[in-house]
C-alpha atoms as a printed R data frame, in Angstrom:
   type eleno elety resid chain resno      x        y        z
1  ATOM     1    CA   MET     A     1 43.695 -135.821 -176.274
2  ATOM     2    CA   GLU     A     2 42.395 -134.415 -172.886
3  ATOM     3    CA   THR     A     3 38.605 -133.132 -172.548
4  ATOM     4    CA   LYS     A     4 38.397 -129.571 -171.948
5  ATOM     5    CA   ASN     A     5 37.402 -128.496 -168.541
6  ATOM     6    CA   ASN     A     6 37.693 -131.662 -167.098
7  ATOM     7    CA   HIS     A     7 40.139 -131.630 -164.561
8  ATOM     8    CA   TYR     A     8 39.468 -130.454 -160.895
9  ATOM     9    CA   PHE     A     9 41.658 -128.893 -158.324
10 ATOM    10    CA   TYR     A    10 39.386 -129.731 -155.148
11 ATOM    11    CA   VAL     A    11 39.450 -128.844 -151.512
12 ATOM    12    CA   LEU     A    12 37.418 -131.221 -149.227
13 ATOM    13    CA   GLU     A    13 36.652 -130.380 -145.397
14 ATOM    14    CA   CYS     A    14 37.285 -133.313 -143.237
15 ATOM    15    CA   ALA     A    15 34.848 -134.152 -140.040
16 ATOM    16    CA   ASP     A    16 37.586 -132.674 -137.739
17 ATOM    17    CA   THR     A    17 37.615 -129.252 -140.030
18 ATOM    18    CA   SER     A    18 40.753 -129.898 -141.573
19 ATOM    19    CA   LEU     A    19 41.591 -129.269 -145.063
20 ATOM    20    CA   TYR     A    20 42.285 -131.611 -147.788
21 ATOM    21    CA   ALA     A    21 43.472 -130.623 -151.522
22 ATOM    22    CA   GLY     A    22 43.721 -132.836 -154.480
23 ATOM    23    CA   TYR     A    23 43.481 -133.379 -158.186
24 ATOM    24    CA   THR     A    24 40.703 -135.628 -160.055
25 ATOM    25    CA   ASN     A    25 39.299 -135.691 -163.581
26 ATOM    26    CA   ASN     A    26 35.903 -136.974 -161.809
27 ATOM    27    CA   LEU     A    27 34.912 -134.795 -158.960
28 ATOM    28    CA   GLU     A    28 31.871 -136.788 -157.967
29 ATOM    29    CA   LYS     A    29 33.474 -140.141 -157.929
30 ATOM    30    CA   ARG     A    30 36.552 -138.897 -156.139
31 ATOM    31    CA   VAL     A    31 34.713 -137.267 -153.155
32 ATOM    32    CA   ALA     A    32 32.637 -140.998 -152.977
33 ATOM    33    CA   THR     A    33 35.998 -142.527 -152.902
34 ATOM    34    CA   HIS     A    34 37.188 -140.308 -150.084
35 ATOM    35    CA   ASN     A    35 33.996 -141.132 -148.109
36 ATOM    36    CA   ALA     A    36 34.221 -144.786 -148.551
37 ATOM    37    CA   GLY     A    37 37.879 -144.669 -146.959
38 ATOM    38    CA   LYS     A    38 40.014 -145.488 -150.096
39 ATOM    39    CA   GLY     A    39 40.626 -141.763 -151.484
40 ATOM    40    CA   ALA     A    40 43.389 -141.073 -149.521
41 ATOM    41    CA   LYS     A    41 45.725 -142.116 -146.106
42 ATOM    42    CA   TYR     A    42 44.738 -138.674 -144.975
43 ATOM    43    CA   THR     A    43 40.885 -138.871 -145.417
44 ATOM    44    CA   LYS     A    44 40.446 -142.521 -144.569
45 ATOM    45    CA   ALA     A    45 41.297 -141.352 -140.763
46 ATOM    46    CA   HIS     A    46 39.027 -137.847 -140.987
47 ATOM    47    CA   ARG     A    47 35.734 -138.955 -142.425
48 ATOM    48    CA   PRO     A    48 33.288 -138.032 -143.378
49 ATOM    49    CA   VAL     A    49 34.449 -135.466 -145.788
50 ATOM    50    CA   LYS     A    50 32.744 -132.893 -148.151
51 ATOM    51    CA   CYS     A    51 33.780 -130.794 -150.921
52 ATOM    52    CA   VAL     A    52 33.666 -127.217 -149.998
53 ATOM    53    CA   TYR     A    53 35.754 -125.594 -152.971
54 ATOM    54    CA   TYR     A    54 36.675 -126.619 -156.744
55 ATOM    55    CA   GLU     A    55 38.011 -125.162 -160.107
56 ATOM    56    CA   THR     A    56 37.870 -126.633 -163.329
57 ATOM    57    CA   PHE     A    57 40.771 -126.512 -165.831
58 ATOM    58    CA   GLU     A    58 41.656 -127.259 -169.347
59 ATOM    59    CA   THR     A    59 44.616 -129.342 -168.532
60 ATOM    60    CA   LYS     A    60 45.474 -131.602 -165.734
61 ATOM    61    CA   GLN     A    61 49.083 -129.801 -165.635
62 ATOM    62    CA   GLU     A    62 47.131 -126.214 -164.647
63 ATOM    63    CA   ALA     A    63 44.793 -128.348 -161.801
64 ATOM    64    CA   MET     A    64 47.863 -129.623 -160.386
65 ATOM    65    CA   ARG     A    65 49.618 -126.387 -160.210
66 ATOM    66    CA   ALA     A    66 46.543 -124.758 -158.480
67 ATOM    67    CA   GLU     A    67 46.844 -127.711 -155.902
68 ATOM    68    CA   TYR     A    68 50.467 -127.336 -155.308
69 ATOM    69    CA   ALA     A    69 49.942 -123.512 -154.587
70 ATOM    70    CA   PHE     A    70 46.948 -123.994 -152.566
71 ATOM    71    CA   LYS     A    71 49.171 -126.396 -150.298
72 ATOM    72    CA   GLN     A    72 51.838 -123.652 -149.897
73 ATOM    73    CA   LEU     A    73 49.153 -121.204 -148.236
74 ATOM    74    CA   GLN     A    74 48.879 -121.229 -144.648
75 ATOM    75    CA   ARG     A    75 45.536 -122.260 -142.993
76 ATOM    76    CA   ASN     A    76 43.926 -118.946 -142.790
77 ATOM    77    CA   GLU     A    77 45.208 -117.965 -146.350
78 ATOM    78    CA   LYS     A    78 43.521 -121.438 -147.574
79 ATOM    79    CA   LEU     A    79 40.032 -120.295 -145.941
80 ATOM    80    CA   LYS     A    80 40.087 -116.942 -147.570
81 ATOM    81    CA   TYR     A    81 41.018 -118.607 -150.707
82 ATOM    82    CA   ILE     A    82 37.797 -121.062 -150.925
83 ATOM    83    CA   GLY     A    83 35.483 -118.126 -149.388
84 ATOM    84    CA   GLY     A    84 36.072 -117.849 -145.648
85 ATOM    85    CA   ARG     A    85 34.286 -121.393 -144.618
């Protein structure tokens, strides 16, 4: 049984200002993993990263749908989505 609101769609800003989006069920641990160079191939080469946006969802499927939809956007749309950062 899944715990409610324990699924995150998150957006990281990398050292070069590029954006990385992902899914996790433990946001703090996942960001630390990215910064340790073990989170993803992309972020390993673009450290350090900081979490600039996240949303919580009741199910993994909902969070992953949000991640997919975000990844389909153009950069300017992504920036508007996360609040103009």
